[in-house]
C-alpha positions as CSV (number, residue, x, y, z in Angstrom):
1,M,107.5,105.9,120.2
2,Q,108.9,109.4,120.6
3,T,107.2,111.6,118.0
4,D,110.0,114.1,117.7
5,I,112.3,111.7,115.9
6,D,113.1,112.5,112.3
7,P,112.0,109.4,110.3
8,R,115.0,109.8,108.0
9,N,117.2,109.1,111.0
10,L,115.5,105.7,111.5
11,I,116.5,104.3,108.1
12,G,119.5,102.1,108.3
13,R,119.1,101.5,112.1
14,K,119.1,98.0,113.5
15,A,115.9,96.5,115.0
16,F,115.5,93.9,117.6
17,D,112.5,91.9,118.9
18,R,111.2,91.7,122.4
19,N,113.7,89.0,123.3
20,G,116.7,90.9,122.0
21,V,116.9,88.9,118.8
22,K,118.0,90.9,115.7
23,I,115.1,91.4,113.3
24,G,117.0,93.3,110.7
25,T,117.6,96.8,109.4
26,I,115.0,99.6,108.8
27,D,114.6,100.2,105.1
28,E,111.7,102.7,105.1
29,V,109.5,104.6,107.5
30,Y,105.8,105.3,106.8
31,L,104.1,108.4,108.1
32,D,100.5,108.8,109.2
33,D,98.5,110.5,106.4
34,A,96.7,112.9,108.8
35,T,99.4,113.7,111.4
36,G,102.7,113.1,109.6
37,V,103.9,111.1,112.6
38,P,106.0,108.0,111.9
39,E,103.7,105.1,112.2
40,W,105.3,102.0,110.5
41,A,108.8,100.8,109.8
42,A,109.7,98.4,107.0
43,I,112.5,96.1,108.3
44,R,114.6,94.1,106.0
45,T,114.6,90.7,107.7
46,G,117.6,89.2,105.9
47,L,119.8,89.4,102.8
48,F,117.3,87.6,100.5
49,S,114.2,88.2,102.6
50,R,111.3,90.6,102.2
51,D,110.6,93.7,104.4
52,A,108.3,93.2,107.3
53,F,106.2,96.1,108.6
54,V,106.3,96.8,112.3
55,P,104.3,99.4,114.3
56,L,106.4,102.2,115.7
57,E,103.9,103.2,118.5
58,P,104.7,100.5,121.0
59,S,108.3,100.3,119.9
60,R,111.2,102.1,121.5
61,L,114.2,103.8,120.1
62,V,117.2,103.4,122.5
63,E,120.6,104.8,121.6
64,G,119.9,104.5,117.9
65,T,118.4,100.9,118.0
66,L,114.7,100.1,117.5
67,Y,113.2,97.6,120.0
68,V,109.9,96.1,118.8
69,P,107.8,94.5,121.5
70,F,106.9,91.5,119.4
71,E,108.7,88.2,118.7
72,R,110.7,87.8,115.5
73,A,108.5,85.0,114.2
74,L,105.3,87.2,114.4
75,I,107.1,90.0,112.7
76,K,108.3,87.8,109.9
77,E,104.7,86.6,109.4
78,A,103.3,90.1,109.0
79,P,101.3,90.8,105.8
80,D,103.5,91.6,102.9
81,F,102.5,94.7,101.0
82,G,105.8,95.5,99.4
83,V,107.8,98.6,100.1
84,G,107.9,101.9,98.3
85,R,104.2,102.3,98.1
86,H,101.6,104.0,100.2
87,L,99.8,101.8,102.8
88,S,96.0,101.9,102.3
89,P,93.8,102.2,105.4
90,E,92.7,98.5,104.8
91,Q,96.4,97.4,104.8
92,E,97.1,99.3,108.0
93,L,94.0,97.7,109.6
94,Q,95.4,94.2,108.6
95,L,98.7,95.1,110.2
96,Y,97.0,96.3,113.4
97,H,95.0,93.1,113.6
98,H,98.1,91.0,112.9
99,Y,99.9,92.6,115.9
100,G,96.8,92.5,118.1
101,L,96.7,96.3,118.4
102,D,93.7,98.4,118.7
103,M,93.4,101.1,116.1
104,A,92.4,104.5,117.4
105,P,88.7,105.1,116.8
106,P,88.0,107.3,113.8
107,P,87.3,110.9,114.7
108,A,83.7,111.8,115.4
109,P,81.9,113.3,112.4
110,P,81.4,117.1,112.7
111,D,78.3,118.2,114.5
112,R,75.8,119.2,111.8
113,D,72.9,119.9,114.2
114,F,73.2,123.6,114.9
115,G,70.1,123.6,117.0
116,R,66.9,125.5,116.4
117,L,66.7,129.2,116.0
118,A,65.5,131.1,119.0
119,E,61.9,132.3,118.7
120,P,61.3,136.1,118.6
121,D,59.9,135.9,122.2
122,G,63.1,134.3,123.5
123,T,62.0,130.7,123.7
């Protein structure tokens, strides 16, 4: 998804599945802890329904409407973590697996091997 979108502008927008079926209305947007980029949207799936988390990365925002490339049934079956709370890395991993998405590999640890010191004779 475009990363220059203000996440506050997503709240209240309509969301549709891959077949053009209305999923619901975006209630909340969750940002990546490290980058601050919008990563997940919580979509209210009905008047008396819970919110379902959808990934924003493969989704598209077109003329103020979010199009999610998954079927409504899969979205409604997403793990329910409740809204208004931080998503833990474990919860995010469950969501990535639910949608069949690969999570980006973790960053490589810093290189702690600084090599050996040069000998006084240059070797």
